[in-house]
C-alpha positions as CSV (number, residue, x, y, z in Angstrom):
1,X,41.3,188.3,-18.4
2,X,38.9,188.4,-15.5
3,X,35.3,187.3,-15.6
4,X,32.6,188.9,-13.4
5,X,30.9,186.6,-10.7
6,X,27.9,187.5,-9.1
7,X,28.4,188.2,-5.9
8,X,27.3,185.6,-3.0
9,X,25.0,185.9,-0.7
10,X,21.4,186.6,-0.9
11,X,20.3,189.8,-2.4
12,X,18.3,191.5,-0.6
13,X,14.2,192.2,-2.3
14,X,14.0,195.8,-0.3
15,X,17.5,197.5,-0.2
16,X,17.9,199.3,2.9
17,X,20.2,202.6,2.8
18,X,23.2,203.3,1.3
19,X,22.8,200.1,-0.5
20,X,22.2,200.3,-4.3
21,X,20.0,197.2,-5.8
22,X,22.0,195.4,-8.6
23,X,20.5,195.9,-11.9
24,X,19.3,192.0,-13.2
25,X,21.6,193.0,-16.4
26,X,24.9,193.4,-14.1
27,X,24.6,190.4,-12.8
28,X,25.2,188.3,-16.1
29,X,28.6,187.5,-17.0
30,X,29.5,188.8,-20.1
31,X,29.7,187.4,-23.6
32,X,34.0,187.5,-23.6
33,X,33.2,184.8,-20.5
34,X,31.2,182.4,-22.9
35,X,33.0,182.1,-25.2
36,X,35.7,180.0,-24.5
37,X,33.0,177.2,-22.9
38,X,31.0,177.6,-26.0
39,X,34.3,176.9,-27.9
40,X,35.1,173.9,-26.0
41,X,31.7,172.0,-26.1
42,X,31.8,172.7,-29.9
43,X,34.9,170.9,-30.1
44,X,34.5,168.6,-28.0
45,X,30.8,167.3,-29.8
46,X,33.1,167.9,-33.3
47,X,35.8,165.2,-31.9
48,X,33.2,162.5,-30.9
49,X,31.6,162.7,-34.1
50,X,34.9,162.5,-36.1
51,X,35.5,159.2,-33.9
52,X,32.1,158.1,-34.2
53,X,32.3,158.5,-38.2
54,X,35.9,156.7,-38.6
55,X,34.8,154.2,-36.2
56,X,31.9,153.2,-38.1
57,X,33.5,153.5,-41.6
58,X,36.3,151.6,-40.6
59,X,34.9,148.9,-38.8
60,X,33.7,146.6,-41.2
61,X,37.1,146.4,-42.9
62,X,38.2,145.8,-39.4
63,X,35.2,143.1,-38.8
64,X,36.4,141.3,-41.7
65,X,40.3,141.6,-41.0
66,X,39.0,140.1,-37.0
67,X,37.7,137.4,-38.7
68,X,39.8,136.3,-41.6
69,X,42.7,136.5,-38.1
70,X,40.1,134.6,-36.4
71,X,39.6,131.7,-39.0
72,X,43.4,131.8,-39.6
73,X,44.0,131.1,-35.7
74,X,41.4,128.3,-36.0
75,X,43.1,126.8,-38.8
76,X,46.5,127.2,-37.4
77,X,45.0,125.5,-34.3
78,X,43.6,122.2,-36.0
79,X,47.2,122.1,-38.0
80,X,48.7,122.3,-34.8
81,X,46.0,119.5,-33.2
82,X,47.9,116.9,-31.4
83,X,46.7,114.0,-32.1
84,X,46.9,110.7,-29.4
85,X,49.8,109.1,-28.5
86,X,50.0,105.7,-31.1
87,X,51.9,103.1,-28.8
88,X,52.6,99.7,-28.8
89,X,50.6,98.0,-26.3
90,X,52.5,94.5,-26.0
91,X,55.8,96.9,-25.2
92,X,53.8,97.8,-22.0
93,X,55.5,96.7,-18.8
94,X,52.9,97.8,-16.4
95,X,49.5,96.0,-17.6
96,X,51.5,92.6,-16.8
97,X,50.0,93.1,-13.3
98,X,46.4,94.9,-13.8
99,X,45.9,95.1,-10.0
100,X,48.9,96.9,-9.1
101,X,48.6,99.4,-6.2
102,X,48.0,103.0,-7.5
103,X,50.4,104.4,-5.6
104,X,53.0,102.1,-6.6
105,X,52.1,102.3,-10.3
106,X,52.4,106.3,-9.8
107,X,56.3,105.8,-9.0
108,X,56.4,103.2,-11.7
109,X,55.5,105.4,-14.7
110,X,57.3,108.9,-13.1
111,X,60.8,108.3,-14.6
112,X,59.2,107.0,-17.9
113,X,60.0,108.6,-21.0
114,X,57.0,110.2,-23.2
115,X,57.5,106.6,-26.3
116,X,57.3,104.4,-23.3
117,X,54.5,106.1,-21.7
118,X,52.7,105.9,-25.1
119,X,53.2,102.5,-24.6
120,X,51.8,102.0,-21.5
121,X,48.5,103.8,-22.2
122,X,48.3,102.0,-25.5
123,X,48.5,99.2,-23.2
124,X,46.0,100.0,-20.5
125,X,43.7,101.3,-23.2
126,X,43.5,97.9,-24.3
127,X,43.0,96.5,-21.1
128,X,39.9,98.9,-21.0
129,X,38.7,98.1,-24.3
130,X,38.8,94.9,-23.6
131,X,36.6,95.2,-20.2
132,X,34.0,97.4,-22.2
133,X,33.2,94.9,-24.7
134,X,32.8,92.2,-21.7
135,X,30.2,94.3,-20.2
136,X,28.7,95.6,-22.9
137,X,28.0,91.7,-24.4
138,X,26.8,90.9,-20.8
139,X,24.3,93.9,-20.5
140,X,22.9,92.4,-24.1
141,X,22.9,88.8,-23.1
142,X,21.0,90.4,-19.7
143,X,18.6,92.4,-22.3
144,X,17.9,89.3,-24.3
145,X,17.1,87.0,-21.2
146,X,14.5,89.5,-20.3
147,X,13.1,89.5,-23.4
148,X,12.6,85.4,-23.3
149,X,11.5,85.9,-19.7
150,X,8.6,87.8,-20.7
151,X,7.8,86.2,-23.7
152,X,7.4,82.8,-21.3
153,X,5.6,84.4,-18.8
154,X,3.1,85.3,-21.7
155,X,3.1,82.5,-22.8
156,X,2.1,80.9,-18.7
157,X,-0.8,83.5,-18.5
158,X,-2.5,82.6,-21.7
159,X,-2.4,78.9,-21.2
160,X,-4.0,79.6,-17.9
161,X,-6.4,81.6,-19.6
162,X,-6.8,78.4,-21.9
163,X,-7.2,76.3,-19.1
164,X,-10.0,78.5,-18.1
165,X,-11.9,78.8,-20.8
166,X,-11.5,75.0,-21.3
167,X,-13.0,74.2,-17.6
168,X,-16.0,76.5,-18.4
169,X,-16.5,74.9,-21.5
170,X,-16.4,71.5,-19.7
171,X,-19.0,72.9,-17.3
172,X,-21.3,74.2,-20.1
173,X,-21.0,70.9,-22.1
174,X,-22.1,68.8,-18.9
175,X,-25.6,70.7,-18.8
176,X,-25.9,71.3,-22.7
177,X,-27.2,69.5,-25.4
178,X,-26.0,69.3,-28.6
179,X,-28.3,71.9,-31.1
180,X,-29.0,74.0,-27.9
181,X,-27.6,77.7,-27.1
182,X,-26.0,76.3,-24.4
183,X,-24.1,74.2,-26.5
184,X,-23.5,77.0,-28.9
185,X,-21.7,79.2,-25.9
186,X,-19.2,76.3,-24.6
187,X,-18.4,76.5,-28.5
188,X,-17.2,80.1,-27.9
189,X,-15.5,79.2,-24.6
190,X,-13.6,76.4,-27.0
191,X,-13.0,79.0,-29.7
192,X,-11.5,81.2,-27.0
193,X,-9.3,78.5,-25.2
194,X,-8.1,78.0,-28.7
195,X,-7.8,81.9,-29.8
196,X,-5.0,81.8,-26.0
197,X,-3.0,78.8,-27.4
198,X,-2.2,80.3,-30.4
199,X,-1.0,83.4,-28.4
200,X,1.2,81.1,-26.4
201,X,2.1,79.4,-29.1
202,X,3.6,82.7,-30.9
203,X,5.2,83.4,-27.3
204,X,7.1,80.6,-26.7
205,X,8.2,80.6,-30.3
206,X,9.6,84.0,-29.8
207,X,11.2,83.1,-26.7
208,X,12.9,79.8,-28.6
209,X,14.2,82.1,-31.4
210,X,15.9,84.2,-28.7
211,X,17.5,80.7,-27.1
212,X,18.8,80.2,-30.7
213,X,20.2,83.3,-31.0
214,X,21.7,83.3,-27.9
215,X,23.3,79.9,-28.6
216,X,24.6,80.8,-31.7
217,X,25.9,84.2,-30.8
218,X,29.9,83.2,-29.2
219,X,29.7,86.3,-27.4
220,X,26.7,86.0,-25.6
221,X,27.2,82.1,-25.0
222,X,30.6,83.3,-23.3
223,X,28.9,85.6,-21.1
224,X,26.4,83.0,-20.3
225,X,28.7,80.5,-19.8
226,X,31.1,83.5,-17.3
227,X,28.2,84.1,-15.3
228,X,27.1,80.2,-14.7
229,X,31.1,79.8,-13.7
230,X,30.8,82.6,-11.1
231,X,27.5,81.0,-9.7
232,X,29.0,77.9,-9.2
233,X,31.8,79.3,-7.3
234,X,29.6,81.3,-5.4
235,X,27.6,78.3,-4.3
236,X,31.1,76.4,-3.5
237,X,31.7,79.3,-1.2
238,X,28.1,79.0,0.6
239,X,28.7,75.3,1.1
240,X,32.1,75.7,2.0
241,X,30.7,78.2,5.1
242,X,27.6,75.5,5.8
243,X,30.3,72.8,6.0
244,X,32.3,74.7,8.4
245,X,29.4,75.8,10.8
246,X,28.4,71.8,10.9
247,X,32.0,70.6,12.0
248,X,31.7,73.2,14.5
249,X,29.1,70.6,16.2
250,X,31.3,68.0,15.9
251,X,33.9,66.3,18.2
252,X,37.3,67.2,17.7
253,X,39.8,64.0,16.8
254,X,36.8,62.0,15.4
255,X,36.6,60.1,12.5
256,X,33.6,62.2,11.5
257,X,35.4,65.2,12.2
258,X,38.8,64.7,10.7
259,X,36.5,63.6,7.3
260,X,34.7,66.8,7.2
261,X,37.9,68.7,8.0
262,X,39.5,66.4,4.7
263,X,36.9,67.4,2.3
264,X,36.8,71.4,3.8
265,X,40.3,71.2,3.0
266,X,40.0,70.0,-0.3
267,X,36.8,72.4,-1.4
268,X,39.3,75.2,-0.5
269,X,41.9,74.4,-2.3
270,X,39.5,74.0,-5.5
271,X,38.2,77.3,-4.6
272,X,41.3,78.6,-4.2
273,X,42.7,77.3,-7.5
274,X,40.0,78.2,-9.7
275,X,40.1,82.2,-8.2
276,X,44.1,81.7,-9.3
277,X,43.2,80.7,-12.9
278,X,40.5,83.2,-13.7
279,X,43.1,85.8,-12.3
280,X,45.8,84.4,-14.8
281,X,43.8,84.5,-17.4
282,X,42.8,88.2,-16.9
283,X,46.2,89.0,-17.3
284,X,46.9,87.6,-21.0
285,X,45.3,88.4,-24.2
286,X,42.5,87.6,-25.5
287,X,43.1,84.7,-28.4
288,X,46.7,84.0,-27.4
289,X,48.2,80.9,-26.7
290,X,48.5,82.0,-23.0
291,X,45.1,82.8,-23.2
292,X,43.8,79.3,-24.3
293,X,46.4,77.9,-21.8
294,X,44.3,79.7,-19.3
295,X,40.8,78.2,-20.1
296,X,42.2,74.9,-20.0
297,X,43.8,75.8,-16.4
298,X,40.3,77.2,-15.5
299,X,38.2,73.8,-16.9
300,X,40.6,71.8,-15.1
301,X,39.6,73.7,-11.8
302,X,35.6,73.5,-12.3
303,X,36.1,69.8,-12.7
304,X,37.9,69.7,-9.5
305,X,35.8,71.9,-7.9
306,X,32.2,70.1,-9.0
307,X,33.8,66.7,-7.0
308,X,34.9,68.5,-3.7
309,X,31.3,70.0,-3.8
310,X,30.3,66.5,-4.4
311,X,32.1,64.9,-1.9
312,X,30.9,66.7,1.0
313,X,27.4,65.0,2.7
314,X,24.3,66.3,2.1
315,X,25.2,68.6,-0.8
316,X,23.4,68.0,-4.2
317,X,24.8,69.5,-6.7
318,X,21.7,69.4,-8.7
319,X,20.2,71.9,-6.5
320,X,22.9,74.6,-6.8
321,X,23.6,74.0,-10.5
322,X,21.6,75.1,-13.7
323,X,21.3,71.5,-14.9
324,X,18.7,71.6,-17.5
325,X,19.1,74.6,-20.5
326,X,16.0,76.9,-20.6
327,X,16.0,75.9,-24.3
328,X,15.4,72.7,-23.4
329,X,12.2,73.2,-21.3
330,X,11.1,75.6,-23.6
331,X,11.0,72.9,-26.3
332,X,9.5,70.7,-23.8
333,X,6.7,73.1,-23.5
334,X,6.5,73.4,-27.0
335,X,6.4,70.0,-27.8
336,X,3.2,69.6,-25.2
337,X,1.4,72.0,-26.9
338,X,1.8,70.7,-30.5
339,X,0.3,67.6,-28.6
340,X,-2.4,69.5,-27.6
341,X,-5.2,68.3,-30.0
342,X,-8.8,68.6,-29.7
343,X,-11.6,65.7,-31.1
344,X,-13.9,67.6,-33.3
345,X,-16.7,65.0,-35.0
346,X,-14.6,61.7,-34.5
347,X,-11.1,63.5,-35.7
348,X,-8.6,64.5,-34.0
349,X,-7.4,68.2,-35.0
350,X,-4.6,70.1,-33.4
351,X,-5.0,73.0,-30.7
352,X,-5.9,76.3,-32.9
353,X,-8.1,74.8,-34.8
354,X,-11.1,76.1,-35.6
355,X,-13.6,73.4,-34.8
356,X,-15.4,72.5,-31.9
357,X,-14.7,70.6,-29.0
358,X,-16.4,67.6,-28.4
359,X,-16.2,65.1,-25.3
360,X,-16.0,65.8,-21.5
361,X,-12.9,63.1,-21.7
362,X,-10.7,65.1,-24.5
363,X,-11.5,68.6,-22.7
364,X,-10.0,66.9,-19.4
365,X,-7.1,65.5,-21.1
366,X,-6.6,69.2,-22.8
367,X,-6.4,71.1,-19.5
368,X,-4.0,68.1,-18.1
369,X,-1.7,68.9,-21.0
370,X,-2.2,72.8,-20.8
371,X,-1.2,72.3,-16.9
372,X,1.9,70.6,-17.7
373,X,3.0,73.1,-20.4
374,X,2.3,75.7,-18.0
375,X,4.0,74.4,-15.3
376,X,7.2,73.6,-17.8
377,X,7.4,77.0,-18.8
378,X,7.2,78.3,-15.2
379,X,10.4,76.0,-14.3
380,X,12.2,77.1,-17.4
381,X,10.7,81.2,-16.4
382,X,12.4,80.8,-13.3
383,X,15.8,78.9,-14.2
384,X,16.4,82.1,-16.6
385,X,15.8,84.2,-14.1
386,X,18.4,83.4,-11.5
387,X,20.7,83.0,-14.6
388,X,19.8,86.5,-15.3
389,X,20.6,87.4,-11.7
390,X,23.7,85.6,-12.3
391,X,24.4,87.8,-15.2
392,X,23.4,91.1,-13.5
393,X,25.7,89.9,-10.7
394,X,28.4,89.2,-13.4
395,X,27.7,93.0,-15.1
396,X,28.4,94.5,-11.8
397,X,31.8,92.7,-11.0
398,X,32.8,93.5,-14.4
399,X,32.0,97.3,-13.8
400,X,33.9,97.3,-10.1
401,X,37.1,95.7,-12.5
402,X,36.9,98.4,-15.3
403,X,36.7,101.0,-12.5
404,X,40.1,99.9,-10.9
405,X,41.4,99.6,-14.8
406,X,40.3,103.1,-15.1
407,X,42.1,104.4,-11.8
408,X,45.4,102.8,-13.1
409,X,44.6,104.6,-16.9
410,X,44.3,107.9,-15.4
411,X,47.3,107.6,-13.5
412,X,49.6,106.8,-16.9
413,X,47.5,109.5,-18.6
414,X,48.5,112.3,-16.0
415,X,52.1,111.4,-16.6
416,X,51.7,111.0,-20.4
417,X,49.6,114.5,-20.4
418,X,52.4,116.3,-18.0
419,X,55.1,115.3,-20.4
420,X,53.6,117.1,-23.4
421,X,51.3,114.1,-25.4
422,X,47.7,114.9,-25.9
423,X,45.6,112.5,-23.9
424,X,42.0,114.2,-24.5
425,X,40.9,111.3,-26.8
426,X,41.8,108.5,-24.2
427,X,39.5,110.6,-21.4
428,X,36.6,110.9,-23.7
429,X,36.8,107.5,-23.8
430,X,36.8,106.9,-20.2
431,X,34.1,109.0,-19.9
432,X,31.5,107.4,-22.1
433,X,32.5,103.7,-21.0
434,X,32.3,104.7,-17.3
435,X,28.6,105.6,-17.8
436,X,25.8,103.7,-16.3
437,X,22.7,102.7,-18.2
438,X,20.2,101.1,-15.5
439,X,17.0,99.5,-17.0
440,X,14.2,100.8,-14.6
441,X,11.6,98.0,-15.9
442,X,13.7,95.3,-14.4
443,X,13.3,95.8,-10.7
444,X,14.4,92.3,-9.9
445,X,17.7,93.2,-11.6
446,X,17.6,96.5,-10.0
447,X,17.6,95.1,-6.8
448,X,20.6,92.5,-7.6
449,X,22.8,95.3,-9.2
450,X,22.2,97.5,-6.0
451,X,23.3,94.2,-3.7
452,X,26.4,93.6,-5.8
453,X,27.4,97.6,-5.8
454,X,27.2,97.3,-2.2
455,X,29.0,94.3,-1.9
456,X,31.9,95.4,-4.5
457,X,35.4,96.6,-3.5
458,X,35.2,99.1,-6.3
459,X,31.5,100.4,-5.5
460,X,29.8,100.3,-2.1
461,X,33.0,99.6,0.2
462,X,34.8,102.3,-1.7
463,X,32.4,105.2,-1.4
464,X,31.8,104.1,2.3
465,X,35.2,104.3,2.9
466,X,35.3,107.6,0.6
467,X,32.2,109.4,2.6
468,X,33.8,108.4,5.9
469,X,36.9,110.6,5.1
470,X,34.7,113.6,3.8
471,X,32.4,113.4,7.2
472,X,35.7,113.2,9.3
473,X,37.4,116.0,7.7
474,X,34.7,118.0,7.8
475,X,34.0,117.6,11.3
476,X,37.9,118.4,12.2
477,X,37.7,121.2,10.0
478,X,34.9,122.9,12.2
479,X,36.1,122.0,15.6
480,X,39.7,123.3,14.5
481,X,38.4,126.4,13.1
482,X,36.4,127.5,16.2
483,X,39.3,126.5,18.7
484,X,41.2,129.0,16.3
485,X,38.6,131.6,16.7
486,X,38.6,131.4,20.0
487,X,42.1,131.6,20.5
488,X,42.5,134.7,18.0
489,X,39.8,136.5,19.9
490,X,41.4,136.2,22.9
491,X,44.6,137.3,21.8
492,X,42.8,140.4,19.9
493,X,41.0,141.2,23.5
494,X,44.6,141.3,25.3
495,X,45.7,143.5,22.3
496,X,43.3,146.3,23.4
497,X,44.1,148.2,20.6
498,X,42.4,146.6,18.3
499,X,38.6,147.6,17.5
500,X,35.8,145.6,18.1
501,X,34.5,145.9,14.3
502,X,38.0,144.3,13.2
503,X,37.9,141.4,15.9
504,X,34.4,140.2,15.2
505,X,34.9,140.4,11.2
506,X,38.4,138.4,11.5
507,X,36.7,135.5,14.3
508,X,34.1,135.0,12.1
509,X,36.5,134.7,9.0
510,X,38.6,132.1,10.7
511,X,35.3,130.1,11.8
512,X,33.7,129.9,8.6
513,X,36.5,129.9,6.6
514,X,38.1,127.0,7.9
515,X,34.4,124.9,7.5
516,X,34.4,125.9,4.0
517,X,38.1,125.2,3.2
518,X,38.0,122.0,5.2
519,X,34.6,121.0,2.7
520,X,36.8,121.9,-0.2
521,X,39.6,119.7,1.1
522,X,36.9,116.9,1.7
523,X,35.2,117.2,-1.3
524,X,38.1,115.4,-3.1
525,X,37.7,112.1,-1.1
526,X,34.6,111.6,-2.9
527,X,36.8,112.4,-6.5
528,X,35.5,115.6,-7.0
529,X,37.3,118.0,-9.0
530,X,38.5,121.2,-7.2
531,X,38.9,123.3,-10.7
532,X,36.0,124.4,-11.7
533,X,34.7,125.2,-7.9
534,X,38.4,126.9,-7.1
535,X,37.2,129.4,-10.4
536,X,34.3,129.8,-9.4
537,X,35.2,130.8,-5.9
538,X,37.8,133.0,-7.5
539,X,35.3,134.8,-9.4
540,X,32.9,135.2,-6.1
541,X,36.0,136.5,-4.3
542,X,37.0,139.2,-7.0
543,X,33.3,140.7,-7.2
544,X,33.0,140.7,-3.1
545,X,36.5,142.5,-3.2
546,X,34.8,145.2,-5.2
547,X,31.6,145.2,-3.2
548,X,33.6,145.6,0.0
549,X,36.5,148.1,-1.0
550,X,35.3,150.9,1.3
551,X,34.3,149.0,3.8
552,X,37.8,148.2,5.7
553,X,37.5,152.2,6.4
554,X,35.1,150.9,9.5
555,X,37.6,149.0,11.1
């Protein structure tokens, strides 16, 4: 059936001769032409309504089925989740040399079966756990040392205040007569001094309690002993450097030169023996017979080192060794305060008694006792501060050793994961123990930690090399991409049939894309994983491709 269409063109408002104006009713199509379109619209509406009703009615049941399916899938995943491998640490072979180069370890573990790799992972896990425990114990010792130092400094401050109060009381007493208001002012000054003495005694008691806890805790005492051993070894190396420099000023072949050479050789031998004994101890399991034997070797090496240091002229071991324990100094200061008694009406009263001081000589004597106690506490705080700083340096050294263990542990885990085992628990443990916690209130300790980290092979030296590699790769990629861009630009110009827009696009892509690729490659030198970055770049490229899908037509 043919439907009438309105004539195209403009309908004149004033018909000319020979042309009859069309009536408005004749411009509309007949009803037979509108019916099919109306039926189509109605069919679409009905179909849409049926689909919506069906979807709404079916969605609850469907959602319930989906929830049931998801729950079932989660249950299956929980059931199918593979537990981490439980290997035998004693059967591990690669842990015999914890300092094995990483590339050699990769070749060594590559042919191992899954069962043997599980044993290797368990062995490296035990090494990492032991090292992490050492670090935790050393950190606890540092915190307790900080508390003890703070208490001693507080005691010194209170003693200084008490000394000042007694001095003011002495000056006022010289000008006052008993029973006068000036004499009452003396009484107030003495009471102020007594209050400061009480606070000082409380601080000293707290410091003494902390020292006793350190003595009773074997793990913390081991951490302190290790710090002292490290301090002695560092001091021996400093003495060796000084002795070698002093020998340069001597006449070769002289008796003095030969004697200095002999002493230097003995000190070098003692240092080497101690380092070898400590390295051998690290390769043994704690509480094993080999570990006990290694401890005996360390003690012998330390005694030999001490004798070699004493044999060098001009060296006083007391200057570099912490002979007197801080706890003994604290006890001496406490005894001095206990003996600080004041004379009241002819009777001797212990410091802190709520009586009144009488006698100028008594005030002067108490000032001297307070000054002596403050000096003892200052010495103790200084010794503990040195020991604490050495503890911080020891912690940094232990963290460097832990980093080396983690690097090798990851090599084993990579092979274990490739061969079908679940290593998520191991990796989570690594992430937890490798985190850093810094005490920003300990500014001195932060400085020591930073300097020790810069000097360590697994710290500052390692990252210096990584940053140098990063900069080198970025610079090289920039230069190479610029050269390639220039070459392609010249090539497109010679071809002649390439549009200018395409040529510029390709050249810019080469220059900038080369730099981007170089930066991504350089990030691996900074130990950055490229997986998330590549996923982000891939998503951005997908969006960019859709945005520019019509632009290549201009090329």
